[in-house]
C-alpha positions as CSV (number, residue, x, y, z in Angstrom):
1,X,-7.3,-10.8,30.6
2,X,-9.1,-7.6,31.6
3,X,-7.3,-4.4,30.4
4,X,-5.7,-2.7,33.3
5,X,-5.9,1.2,32.4
6,X,-4.0,2.5,35.9
7,X,-1.3,-0.2,36.5
8,X,2.1,0.7,36.2
9,X,3.3,-0.2,32.9
10,X,6.6,-1.4,34.1
11,X,5.7,-4.4,36.4
12,X,2.6,-5.5,34.4
13,X,4.5,-9.0,33.3
14,X,2.8,-10.5,36.2
15,X,-0.8,-9.9,35.3
16,X,-0.4,-11.3,31.6
17,X,-1.3,-14.6,30.8
18,X,0.4,-15.6,27.7
19,X,3.8,-16.2,27.0
20,X,4.5,-14.7,23.6
21,X,2.9,-11.3,22.7
22,X,-0.8,-11.4,21.0
23,X,-1.2,-9.0,18.2
24,X,-4.4,-7.5,17.1
25,X,-4.2,-6.6,13.4
26,X,-7.2,-4.1,12.1
27,X,-7.7,-4.1,8.4
28,X,-7.1,-7.1,5.9
29,X,-5.4,-5.0,3.2
30,X,-1.9,-5.4,2.0
31,X,-0.1,-4.1,5.3
32,X,-2.3,-6.2,7.5
33,X,-2.1,-9.5,5.6
34,X,1.7,-9.2,5.0
35,X,2.1,-8.7,8.8
36,X,-0.1,-11.6,9.8
37,X,1.6,-13.6,7.3
38,X,5.2,-12.7,9.1
39,X,4.0,-12.8,12.6
40,X,2.6,-16.5,11.5
41,X,6.0,-17.2,10.3
42,X,7.5,-16.0,13.9
43,X,5.1,-18.0,15.8
44,X,3.8,-15.1,17.5
45,X,-0.3,-15.4,17.9
46,X,-2.3,-12.9,16.1
47,X,-6.2,-12.3,14.6
48,X,-6.9,-9.9,11.9
49,X,-10.0,-8.1,11.8
50,X,-11.5,-6.5,8.7
51,X,-14.8,-4.4,8.4
52,X,-15.6,-5.5,5.2
53,X,-17.7,-8.8,4.8
54,X,-15.0,-10.0,2.1
55,X,-12.3,-8.8,0.2
56,X,-13.8,-7.4,-3.2
57,X,-12.2,-7.8,-6.6
58,X,-12.0,-3.7,-6.6
59,X,-9.2,-1.4,-7.5
60,X,-6.8,-1.7,-10.3
61,X,-3.1,-2.8,-10.3
62,X,-0.2,-3.0,-8.0
63,X,3.5,-2.5,-8.7
64,X,6.0,-3.9,-6.6
65,X,9.6,-3.4,-7.2
66,X,12.9,-5.5,-6.7
67,X,13.2,-4.0,-3.2
68,X,10.3,-6.6,-2.4
69,X,12.0,-9.4,-3.9
70,X,13.7,-10.6,-0.9
71,X,10.8,-10.4,1.4
72,X,8.7,-12.5,-1.1
73,X,11.4,-15.0,-1.3
74,X,11.5,-15.4,2.5
75,X,7.9,-15.8,2.6
76,X,8.1,-18.9,0.1
77,X,5.9,-16.8,-2.5
78,X,8.3,-16.1,-5.1
79,X,7.3,-18.8,-7.7
80,X,3.8,-18.3,-7.4
81,X,3.9,-14.5,-7.4
82,X,6.0,-14.5,-10.6
83,X,3.3,-16.6,-12.2
84,X,0.5,-14.2,-11.3
85,X,2.4,-11.1,-12.2
86,X,3.9,-9.6,-15.1
87,X,7.5,-7.9,-15.6
88,X,7.2,-3.9,-15.8
89,X,10.2,-2.3,-17.5
90,X,8.9,1.1,-18.7
91,X,5.8,3.3,-18.5
92,X,4.8,4.9,-21.6
93,X,3.7,8.5,-21.4
94,X,1.9,10.0,-24.4
95,X,-0.8,12.5,-25.5
96,X,-4.3,12.3,-26.9
97,X,-3.2,11.7,-30.3
98,X,-2.1,8.1,-29.2
99,X,1.5,8.6,-29.7
100,X,4.1,7.8,-27.0
101,X,6.1,11.1,-25.7
102,X,8.5,9.4,-23.9
103,X,9.5,6.7,-21.4
104,X,10.2,6.3,-17.8
105,X,12.3,3.2,-16.9
106,X,11.2,1.4,-13.9
107,X,13.1,-1.6,-14.5
108,X,15.7,-3.1,-16.9
109,X,16.4,-6.4,-18.6
110,X,19.0,-7.3,-16.3
111,X,17.1,-6.5,-13.1
112,X,17.7,-9.8,-11.5
113,X,21.1,-9.7,-11.8
114,X,21.6,-6.3,-10.7
115,X,18.7,-5.4,-8.2
116,X,17.9,-9.0,-7.5
117,X,14.3,-9.0,-8.7
118,X,12.4,-7.6,-11.3
119,X,9.6,-4.7,-11.4
120,X,6.5,-6.7,-11.7
121,X,2.6,-5.6,-11.9
122,X,0.2,-7.9,-10.2
123,X,-3.7,-7.2,-9.9
124,X,-4.8,-6.1,-6.6
125,X,-7.4,-9.1,-5.9
126,X,-4.6,-11.5,-6.9
127,X,-2.0,-10.4,-4.4
128,X,-4.6,-10.1,-1.8
129,X,-6.0,-13.6,-2.4
130,X,-2.3,-14.8,-2.6
131,X,-1.6,-13.4,1.0
132,X,-5.0,-14.5,2.4
133,X,-4.6,-18.3,1.1
134,X,-1.4,-18.7,3.2
135,X,-3.4,-17.7,6.8
136,X,-5.6,-20.1,8.6
137,X,-9.2,-19.0,8.0
138,X,-9.8,-18.9,11.8
139,X,-7.5,-16.1,12.3
140,X,-9.0,-13.2,9.8
141,X,-12.4,-12.5,10.9
142,X,-14.4,-10.4,8.3
143,X,-17.4,-8.1,9.0
144,X,-15.7,-6.4,12.0
145,X,-15.9,-2.8,11.9
146,X,-13.9,-1.3,14.8
147,X,-16.3,0.8,17.3
148,X,-13.9,1.8,20.0
149,X,-10.3,1.1,21.2
150,X,-8.7,0.8,24.5
151,X,-5.1,0.5,25.8
152,X,-3.5,0.4,29.2
153,X,-0.7,-1.1,31.3
154,X,-1.4,-4.9,30.5
155,X,-3.1,-5.0,27.3
156,X,-5.5,-3.5,24.6
157,X,-9.1,-4.0,23.9
158,X,-11.1,-3.7,21.1
159,X,-15.1,-3.5,20.7
160,X,-16.7,-4.2,17.3
161,X,-20.2,-3.0,15.7
162,X,-21.4,-6.6,16.2
163,X,-21.1,-6.3,19.8
164,X,-18.1,-8.9,19.8
165,X,-14.9,-7.8,21.9
166,X,-11.2,-8.7,21.8
167,X,-8.3,-8.3,23.9
168,X,-4.6,-8.5,23.1
169,X,-1.0,-7.4,23.9
170,X,-0.6,-5.1,20.7
171,X,-3.0,-3.4,18.5
172,X,-1.7,-2.9,15.2
173,X,-3.7,-0.4,12.8
174,X,-3.6,-1.3,8.9
175,X,-6.9,-0.1,8.5
176,X,-6.2,2.3,5.6
177,X,-6.3,6.2,5.0
178,X,-9.0,6.8,7.3
179,X,-8.2,4.3,10.0
180,X,-10.4,3.9,13.1
181,X,-7.4,2.8,15.2
182,X,-5.5,5.9,14.4
183,X,-8.8,8.0,14.7
184,X,-9.3,6.4,18.3
185,X,-5.3,6.7,19.3
186,X,-5.0,10.4,17.9
187,X,-8.4,11.4,20.0
188,X,-6.6,10.0,23.4
189,X,-3.3,12.2,22.5
190,X,-5.4,15.0,21.8
191,X,-7.1,14.9,25.3
192,X,-3.8,14.7,27.0
193,X,-2.2,17.6,24.3
194,X,0.1,15.1,23.0
195,X,-0.8,15.1,19.6
196,X,1.1,17.6,17.0
197,X,-1.1,20.0,15.2
198,X,-0.3,18.8,11.9
199,X,-1.8,15.2,12.9
200,X,-5.0,16.8,13.8
201,X,-5.8,18.3,10.2
202,X,-7.9,16.4,8.2
203,X,-6.3,13.9,5.4
204,X,-6.4,16.2,2.3
205,X,-7.2,15.4,-1.3
206,X,-7.2,17.2,-4.5
207,X,-7.9,14.5,-7.3
208,X,-10.4,11.7,-7.5
209,X,-9.9,8.4,-9.5
210,X,-11.8,6.2,-11.4
211,X,-10.5,2.7,-11.3
212,X,-11.5,-1.0,-12.6
213,X,-10.4,-4.1,-14.2
214,X,-11.7,-5.8,-17.3
215,X,-12.9,-9.3,-17.7
216,X,-10.4,-11.6,-19.4
217,X,-9.7,-10.6,-22.9
218,X,-8.5,-12.3,-26.1
219,X,-5.5,-11.3,-27.9
220,X,-7.8,-10.6,-30.9
221,X,-9.7,-8.3,-28.6
222,X,-6.8,-6.3,-27.5
223,X,-3.6,-7.1,-29.1
224,X,-1.5,-5.9,-26.4
225,X,-2.3,-9.0,-24.1
226,X,0.0,-11.0,-26.4
227,X,3.2,-9.1,-25.0
228,X,4.8,-11.2,-22.2
229,X,5.9,-8.1,-20.3
230,X,3.4,-5.6,-18.8
231,X,2.3,-2.7,-21.5
232,X,1.9,0.2,-19.3
233,X,0.6,3.2,-21.4
234,X,-0.6,6.3,-20.0
235,X,-2.1,9.4,-21.8
236,X,-1.8,13.3,-20.3
237,X,-5.2,14.9,-21.4
238,X,-4.4,18.0,-23.6
239,X,-7.3,20.4,-23.0
240,X,-9.2,18.7,-20.3
241,X,-8.1,17.8,-16.5
242,X,-7.7,14.1,-16.6
243,X,-4.7,11.8,-17.3
244,X,-5.5,8.1,-17.7
245,X,-3.8,4.6,-18.0
246,X,-4.2,1.0,-19.2
247,X,-1.8,-1.9,-18.0
248,X,-1.8,-5.6,-19.1
249,X,-2.0,-8.2,-16.5
250,X,-1.1,-11.7,-16.2
251,X,-4.7,-12.9,-16.0
252,X,-5.3,-11.6,-19.7
253,X,-7.1,-8.6,-18.3
254,X,-6.7,-5.0,-18.7
255,X,-6.4,-2.7,-15.5
256,X,-7.0,0.8,-15.8
257,X,-7.3,4.3,-14.1
258,X,-8.3,7.4,-14.8
259,X,-7.5,10.5,-12.7
260,X,-9.5,13.9,-12.4
261,X,-7.6,16.9,-11.1
262,X,-9.6,19.4,-9.0
263,X,-8.9,22.8,-9.0
264,X,-8.8,23.0,-4.9
265,X,-7.7,20.8,-2.2
266,X,-10.6,19.2,0.0
267,X,-10.9,16.6,2.5
268,X,-13.4,14.3,3.6
269,X,-14.4,16.9,6.4
270,X,-15.1,19.6,3.9
271,X,-18.3,20.6,2.5
272,X,-17.5,20.3,-0.8
273,X,-17.3,16.4,0.0
274,X,-20.1,16.3,1.6
275,X,-21.9,18.0,-1.4
276,X,-20.0,15.6,-3.9
277,X,-21.6,12.4,-5.3
278,X,-20.3,9.0,-4.4
279,X,-21.3,5.3,-5.2
280,X,-22.7,3.7,-7.9
281,X,-24.5,6.3,-9.4
282,X,-21.6,8.8,-9.4
283,X,-19.3,6.4,-10.7
284,X,-21.7,5.5,-13.8
285,X,-21.8,9.3,-14.2
286,X,-18.2,10.0,-14.3
287,X,-18.0,6.8,-16.6
288,X,-20.0,8.2,-19.2
289,X,-18.0,11.8,-19.0
290,X,-14.6,9.9,-20.0
291,X,-16.0,7.3,-22.4
292,X,-14.6,8.9,-25.5
293,X,-11.0,9.5,-24.3
294,X,-8.6,7.7,-26.4
295,X,-6.2,5.0,-24.9
296,X,-2.6,4.0,-26.3
297,X,-2.7,0.2,-27.8
298,X,-1.1,-1.5,-30.4
299,X,-3.4,-2.8,-33.3
300,X,-5.4,-1.2,-36.0
301,X,-8.3,-0.3,-33.9
302,X,-8.7,2.9,-32.0
303,X,-9.4,2.1,-28.6
304,X,-11.1,4.5,-26.1
305,X,-11.7,4.3,-22.3
306,X,-15.1,3.6,-23.2
307,X,-14.2,0.1,-24.7
308,X,-12.2,-0.5,-21.1
309,X,-15.8,0.6,-19.2
310,X,-17.6,-1.6,-21.5
311,X,-15.6,-4.9,-20.9
312,X,-15.3,-4.1,-16.9
313,X,-18.1,-5.7,-15.0
314,X,-19.7,-2.7,-13.3
315,X,-19.5,-4.0,-9.6
316,X,-15.4,-3.9,-10.4
317,X,-15.6,0.0,-10.9
318,X,-14.8,2.4,-8.3
319,X,-14.5,5.9,-7.5
320,X,-12.1,7.1,-4.8
321,X,-10.3,9.6,-3.3
322,X,-6.3,10.2,-4.1
323,X,-5.0,11.3,-0.7
324,X,-1.8,11.9,0.3
325,X,-0.3,12.8,3.6
326,X,2.4,11.4,6.1
327,X,1.4,11.5,9.7
328,X,4.0,12.2,12.2
329,X,2.7,10.1,15.3
330,X,2.6,6.4,14.3
331,X,2.4,5.0,18.0
332,X,0.9,5.3,21.2
333,X,1.8,2.8,24.0
334,X,0.7,-0.5,22.7
335,X,-1.0,0.8,19.7
336,X,1.1,1.1,16.1
337,X,0.2,2.1,12.8
338,X,1.4,0.8,9.6
339,X,0.4,1.3,5.6
340,X,-2.0,3.8,4.6
341,X,-2.9,4.4,8.2
342,X,0.2,6.3,8.9
343,X,1.5,7.4,5.4
344,X,-0.9,7.6,2.2
345,X,1.0,8.1,-0.9
346,X,-0.6,9.1,-4.3
347,X,-0.8,6.3,-6.1
348,X,0.6,7.9,-9.5
349,X,4.0,7.0,-7.9
350,X,3.2,3.3,-7.6
351,X,4.9,3.0,-4.1
352,X,1.8,2.4,-1.6
353,X,1.9,-1.5,-1.9
354,X,5.7,-1.8,-1.5
355,X,5.9,0.7,1.6
356,X,3.0,-1.3,3.1
357,X,5.0,-4.2,2.9
358,X,8.3,-2.7,4.2
359,X,6.4,-1.3,7.4
360,X,5.1,-4.9,7.9
361,X,8.6,-6.7,7.9
362,X,10.4,-3.7,9.9
363,X,7.3,-4.0,12.4
364,X,7.5,-7.6,12.6
365,X,11.1,-7.5,13.5
366,X,10.6,-5.5,16.3
367,X,7.8,-7.2,17.6
368,X,9.4,-10.3,17.9
369,X,12.4,-8.9,19.4
370,X,10.1,-8.2,22.3
371,X,11.0,-10.2,25.6
372,X,8.0,-12.9,26.8
373,X,5.2,-10.8,28.2
374,X,6.6,-7.4,27.4
375,X,5.7,-4.4,29.5
376,X,4.1,-1.3,27.9
377,X,7.5,0.6,28.3
378,X,9.4,-2.2,26.2
379,X,6.5,-2.2,23.4
380,X,6.5,1.6,23.3
381,X,10.2,1.5,22.8
382,X,9.9,-0.8,19.9
383,X,7.2,1.2,18.1
384,X,9.3,4.2,18.3
385,X,12.4,2.5,17.0
386,X,10.3,0.9,14.3
387,X,9.3,4.3,13.2
388,X,12.7,5.7,13.3
389,X,13.8,2.9,11.0
390,X,11.3,3.7,8.5
391,X,10.3,7.4,8.5
392,X,13.4,8.7,6.3
393,X,12.4,6.3,3.5
394,X,8.8,7.2,3.8
395,X,9.2,10.8,3.3
396,X,11.5,10.5,0.4
397,X,9.0,8.0,-1.3
398,X,6.4,10.6,-0.4
399,X,8.0,13.3,-2.6
400,X,8.5,11.3,-5.1
401,X,5.0,10.2,-5.4
402,X,3.8,14.0,-5.6
403,X,6.2,14.2,-8.3
404,X,4.9,11.5,-10.3
405,X,1.2,13.0,-9.4
406,X,2.6,16.5,-10.8
407,X,3.8,14.8,-13.8
408,X,0.3,13.9,-15.0
409,X,-1.2,17.3,-13.8
410,X,-1.7,20.4,-15.9
411,X,0.2,23.6,-15.6
412,X,3.6,24.7,-16.2
413,X,5.1,22.8,-13.1
414,X,3.7,19.7,-14.7
415,X,5.4,20.8,-18.2
416,X,8.7,21.1,-16.5
417,X,8.5,17.7,-14.7
418,X,7.6,16.0,-18.2
419,X,10.6,17.7,-19.6
420,X,13.0,16.5,-17.0
421,X,11.8,12.9,-17.3
422,X,11.7,12.9,-20.7
423,X,15.5,14.1,-21.1
424,X,17.1,12.9,-18.3
425,X,20.1,11.1,-18.7
426,X,20.0,7.3,-18.8
427,X,22.5,7.4,-15.8
428,X,20.5,9.6,-13.8
429,X,17.6,7.3,-13.8
430,X,20.0,4.5,-13.4
431,X,21.2,6.1,-10.3
432,X,17.6,6.3,-8.9
433,X,16.7,2.9,-9.6
434,X,19.9,1.8,-7.8
435,X,19.3,3.7,-4.8
436,X,15.6,2.3,-4.6
437,X,16.9,-1.1,-4.9
438,X,19.4,-0.8,-2.1
439,X,16.5,-0.5,0.4
440,X,15.3,-4.1,0.7
441,X,13.9,-5.1,4.2
442,X,14.2,-8.8,5.4
443,X,12.5,-10.5,8.1
444,X,15.4,-11.0,10.7
445,X,13.4,-14.4,12.1
446,X,13.5,-16.1,8.7
447,X,16.7,-17.4,6.6
448,X,18.2,-14.6,5.0
449,X,17.7,-14.1,1.2
450,X,20.7,-15.9,-0.8
451,X,20.2,-14.1,-4.0
452,X,23.6,-11.7,-4.3
453,X,22.7,-9.0,-6.7
454,X,25.3,-6.2,-7.9
455,X,23.4,-3.4,-6.0
456,X,23.8,-4.5,-2.3
457,X,21.4,-3.8,0.8
458,X,22.0,-1.1,2.7
459,X,22.4,-1.5,6.6
460,X,18.7,-2.4,8.2
461,X,18.9,-1.9,12.1
462,X,15.9,-4.1,12.5
463,X,18.0,-7.2,11.1
464,X,20.3,-7.1,13.8
465,X,18.0,-7.4,16.7
466,X,18.1,-10.3,18.9
467,X,15.4,-12.9,17.3
468,X,13.5,-14.9,19.5
469,X,11.0,-17.0,17.2
470,X,13.0,-20.2,17.0
471,X,14.5,-20.4,20.6
């Protein structure tokens, strides 16, 4: 099928050669893999294209709250997910004297009854592997860096750096904060003077982060591993522009992260970024700078960040930018964005993974509701409805993530935020948790979740679309 860039979008049903929609997914991160698995469940053809040669064991850990539980059960992954993760009920925030100052409740002992699921922590590589194992190997292509994308009345087309080219009906950009799909789509919109000025501004960052995960440890080496629940401890530096945390995993490892707060905002386009050091050597330098920082842990030994670094394979340590922005334009024609490609949260709020999965399920519902051989107009309307469904929640979570980022930052504003979190009435935190837990998107084309918690789900527009997966 050759992509026709001039044909009237309203009559292109006559030139497609597939009955159901074919979706090209760029990016094999959490958003892309979740979307792929959902489309597979809906019997919609898809292919995934990932620029990396393989999924590397990088990153730290991911927190998934109760409002992903219905989707995980729908996908048939609950039992294995529980075995690979740990329950998280609180984040312990302390100071450099290793004393806990206050706790932030992120779950509860009765979370399953009240919310329909626990808040759980799982390492990023383990969660990716769980999703990847559900997909046929021939549907996921590694080493596919996208050079160019095109779309027209009757299809989309991508060209990769290895010379291969692919065509489909829909292009889904799940390729991260610096999405090639978004950049190509925005370039086209900019030429047509259709791109909002705010979307043309580079993705900003003000902090950098060092992340890693240790090798499996014994309880004798790190006593916190004996606890069934995840032990999540965070330290706010007193006279230094850093905050750092450590958290135990179901794999008997300790995941950790350290944030350095920069004085000014920057971006990848700025001279300050181009003059910065990135890569293995820069990571090693930063590791040496923070080795002496104390961490909170049980037992008699006074652990430091250096202990965690020494227990972590060098190839599993990385230095990353902490960017944050909600883009206003999520789609154009047959191209649509999800996950970090359209909204990048600061990870301090722990919301990126949950919202990537929420994007995937809402988008999958709209794709599944499309007729056979959908026209460009029908696809575009579905994508606009997908954004309307998601944008309010995304913007709310974005503000909350900024609040958590501020909490571990420096200055009077951070001090005020910590004071509020420390002394906030339990009823206020409970109301916050219940509001979050009320938003729990499900796939319309799968049997609905049968768990009936005390906190009911709010109305989900895409759940009431006409489903076609099993006609």
